[in-house]
Structure formats: structure tokens, C-alpha cells
C-alpha positions in Angstrom: 38.3 -118.0 177.0 38.0 -114.3 176.4 36.1 -114.7 173.1 32.5 -114.6 174.5 33.1 -111.3 176.4 34.9 -109.8 173.4 32.1 -110.9 171.0 29.6 -109.2 173.3 31.7 -106.0 173.2 32.0 -106.3 169.4 28.2 -106.3 169.1 28.3 -102.8 170.7 30.8 -101.7 168.1 28.5 -103.0 165.3 25.6 -101.1 166.7 27.6 -97.9 167.0 28.8 -98.4 163.5 25.3 -98.8 162.2 23.9 -95.7 163.7 27.0 -93.6 163.0 26.9 -94.7 159.3 23.3 -93.5 159.0 24.1 -90.1 160.7 27.3 -89.7 158.5 25.3 -90.4 155.3 22.6 -87.9 156.1 24.8 -85.1 157.6 27.6 -85.6 154.9 25.1 -85.3 152.1 23.6 -82.1 153.6 27.0 -80.6 154.0 28.0 -81.5 150.5 24.8 -80.0 149.0 25.3 -76.8 151.1 28.9 -76.4 149.8 27.7 -76.9 146.2 25.1 -74.1 146.3 25.8 -71.4 143.8 25.2 -67.7 144.1 26.1 -65.0 146.7 22.8 -65.4 148.5 24.0 -68.9 149.7 27.4 -67.6 150.9 26.5 -67.9 154.7 25.5 -71.5 154.3 28.5 -72.3 152.2 30.8 -70.7 154.7 29.1 -72.5 157.6 29.5 -75.9 155.9 33.1 -75.1 154.9 33.9 -74.1 158.5 32.4 -77.4 159.8 34.3 -79.6 157.4 37.6 -77.7 158.0 37.2 -78.0 161.8 36.3 -81.6 162.0 38.8 -82.7 159.4 41.5 -81.0 161.3 40.6 -82.3 164.8 41.8 -85.8 165.7 39.0 -88.2 166.3 40.2 -88.9 169.8 40.0 -85.3 170.8 36.4 -85.0 169.5 35.5 -88.1 171.5 37.0 -86.6 174.6 35.2 -83.3 174.1 31.8 -85.0 173.4 32.1 -87.9 175.8 33.4 -86.0 178.8 32.6 -82.4 177.9 28.8 -82.9 177.4 28.3 -84.8 180.7 30.4 -82.1 182.5 27.8 -79.5 181.4 25.1 -81.4 183.3 26.6 -83.6 186.0 23.2 -84.7 187.3 22.3 -86.5 184.0 23.9 -89.8 183.0 24.6 -90.2 179.3 25.3 -93.5 177.7 28.9 -93.5 176.5 28.0 -95.5 173.5 25.6 -92.8 172.3 28.1 -90.0 172.9 30.8 -92.1 171.1 28.4 -92.5 168.1 27.9 -88.7 168.0 31.7 -88.1 168.1 32.4 -90.6 165.3 29.5 -89.1 163.3 30.8 -85.5 163.7 34.2 -86.4 162.4 33.4 -88.7 159.5 30.5 -86.6 158.2 33.2 -84.0 157.4 35.3 -86.5 155.4 32.2 -87.9 153.6 31.0 -84.4 152.8 34.2 -83.5 151.0 34.2 -86.8 149.0 30.6 -86.3 147.9 31.3 -82.6 147.0 34.2 -83.7 144.9 32.0 -86.2 143.1 29.3 -83.6 142.5 31.8 -81.1 141.1 33.1 -83.8 138.8 29.7 -83.9 137.1 30.0 -81.8 133.9 28.1 -78.4 134.1 26.2 -79.3 130.9 24.3 -81.9 133.0 23.0 -79.2 135.2 22.1 -76.9 132.3 20.3 -79.7 130.5 18.3 -80.6 133.6 17.3 -77.0 134.2 16.4 -76.6 130.5 14.0 -79.5 130.9 12.2 -77.6 133.6 13.7 -79.2 136.7 14.2 -77.0 139.7 17.6 -76.7 141.4 16.6 -79.2 144.1 15.4 -81.7 141.5 18.5 -81.2 139.5 20.6 -82.1 142.5 18.4 -85.0 143.6 17.9 -86.6 140.2 20.9 -85.7 138.1 23.9 -84.4 140.0 24.0 -86.5 143.2 23.4 -89.9 141.5 26.2 -89.3 139.0 28.5 -87.8 141.5 27.9 -90.7 143.9 28.9 -93.3 141.3 32.2 -91.5 140.7 33.2 -91.6 144.4 31.9 -95.0 145.6 35.4 -96.5 146.2 36.5 -93.4 148.2 33.3 -93.5 150.3 33.7 -97.2 151.0 37.3 -96.6 152.1 36.0 -94.0 154.5 33.5 -96.5 155.8 36.3 -99.1 156.3 38.2 -96.5 158.3 35.1 -95.8 160.4 34.7 -99.5 161.1 38.1 -99.4 162.8 37.7 -96.1 164.6 34.5 -97.2 166.3 36.9 -99.1 168.6 38.0 -95.7 170.0 34.8 -95.4 172.0 36.6 -97.6 174.5 38.4 -94.5 175.8 35.1 -93.2 177.0 34.5 -96.3 179.2 32.1 -98.1 176.9 32.6 -101.8 177.1 33.2 -102.6 173.5 35.5 -105.3 172.1 38.7 -103.4 173.0 37.5 -102.5 176.5 36.5 -106.1 177.1 39.9 -107.3 175.9 41.5 -104.8 178.2 39.5 -106.0 181.2 40.5 -109.6 180.6 44.1 -108.6 180.1 44.2 -106.7 183.3 42.9 -109.7 185.3 45.1 -112.4 183.6 48.1 -110.4 182.4 47.6 -112.2 179.1 47.7 -110.1 176.0 46.0 -112.7 173.8 42.6 -110.9 174.2 44.0 -107.9 172.2 44.9 -110.3 169.4 41.4 -111.8 169.5 39.8 -108.3 169.3 42.1 -107.3 166.5 41.3 -110.4 164.5 37.6 -109.8 165.0 37.9 -106.2 163.7 39.8 -107.6 160.7 37.0 -110.1 160.1 34.5 -107.3 160.3 36.3 -105.1 157.8 37.5 -107.8 155.4 34.2 -108.1 153.4 34.0 -104.3 152.9 37.7 -104.1 151.9 37.2 -106.9 149.3 34.0 -105.2 148.0 35.8 -101.9 147.7 38.6 -103.5 145.7 36.1 -105.2 143.4 34.1 -102.0 142.7 37.3 -100.1 142.1 38.5 -102.7 139.6 35.0 -102.8 138.0 34.9 -99.1 137.5 38.4 -99.0 136.1 37.5 -101.7 133.5 34.3 -99.8 132.6 36.2 -96.5 132.0 38.9 -98.3 130.0 36.4 -100.2 127.8 37.2 -99.4 124.1 40.5 -97.8 124.9 44.1 -98.9 124.9 46.3 -99.1 127.9 
């Protein structure tokens, strides 16, 4: 009986996940590039990016959601902000820090000779990053990035603490009126169904990359 209301709430979770993933991809890439800049002239930008990632990796996602979801409206009580939008911002702020560190690790794993070869061919620093470093680094950390995405799929359910009627809030409303906890089980199973394809794809890509790296060698 609760399934239609929970499915309607799950659609909100999916929309939040979609826009949060886009924001995380863009902001995470920018932060990773800033942290990979070389030379003392870029120190302020590197320090700013490092401070951002340290801050939001240290803060619990729930606290960030409270600060964004309740703190921003408190600054301007006359304006009504959609809680789903504020929740998307909070999720994006946190996970962009995690994704930035994963991307930076992949970029640093690219051998320096790749950068030197690209610059010797006449590529600028920006072209070297865009055409050589980032594509190679991204391939090295695809499984880790997809694991972060799976975690974000689950954490979008935290927007319910802001009052957004997502799958979890819909289950809570039904439970409060019927004193039946089955709606929570339904919501949990729907989140599992949402995450399962990505989990299986992550395992497949991890195994594929492991086989490719071990080709020609002995185990």
C-alpha cells in the first residue's frame, strides 16, 4: 500500500542524485586540477583547494546538510528555498571533496615522463592536463570513483532530515500514521535496487582492470 508514495519520493532522490553527480564531477575535477598545479605561483590556489577538501572530508554529511538546509534559509527568512535544492548543494559540497582526492591520486599516478613528452610536443600545460594526464588518471581510478557514486546514491536519502519528501520521508509519514514499519523495508529495498546495477558494474570494471594489468604475468 505504501509503495506508490515511496516510489514518488524515490523519484525525488533520483533527481537529486542526477544534479548532485553533475556538480560533483565538475567541482571535483576543478579541485583536483588546482591541487595538481606546480610552482610557487599557484600556492594560494593549491592551499584553497586543499583547505576545501580537508574541511568537507572532515565534516559529517549530516552536519553539512543541517548547515546548508537550515543555515542558509535562516540568513534570509523571507525567502523560501526548496529543500531538495539545498540538499543537492550539501551532498555536492561533501562528495566533491572525496572525488577531488580520488582524481588527484589518479593524476599523480601518471608517470612524469607523460607530462614531459606532452610538453616537448608543444602542448601547453592546460592541454597536457586535458589530453594526457586527466584521461590516463581517470582510467586508473574508475573503480574508486564508482564506489563514491554508490555511496552518494545512498546518502541522497539524508535529504529527508531537511523535510524533503523523498522515499525515506514518505516511508516515515506512512509509518507514523499506521505504526507499521514495513514502509522502511520497502524504501530500503528500493535503494538497494537503485544501487545494485552500479555495484555490479563497479565489480565488473575492477575485475576487468585487474585482468588487463595481469595479462602476460604470473600470479
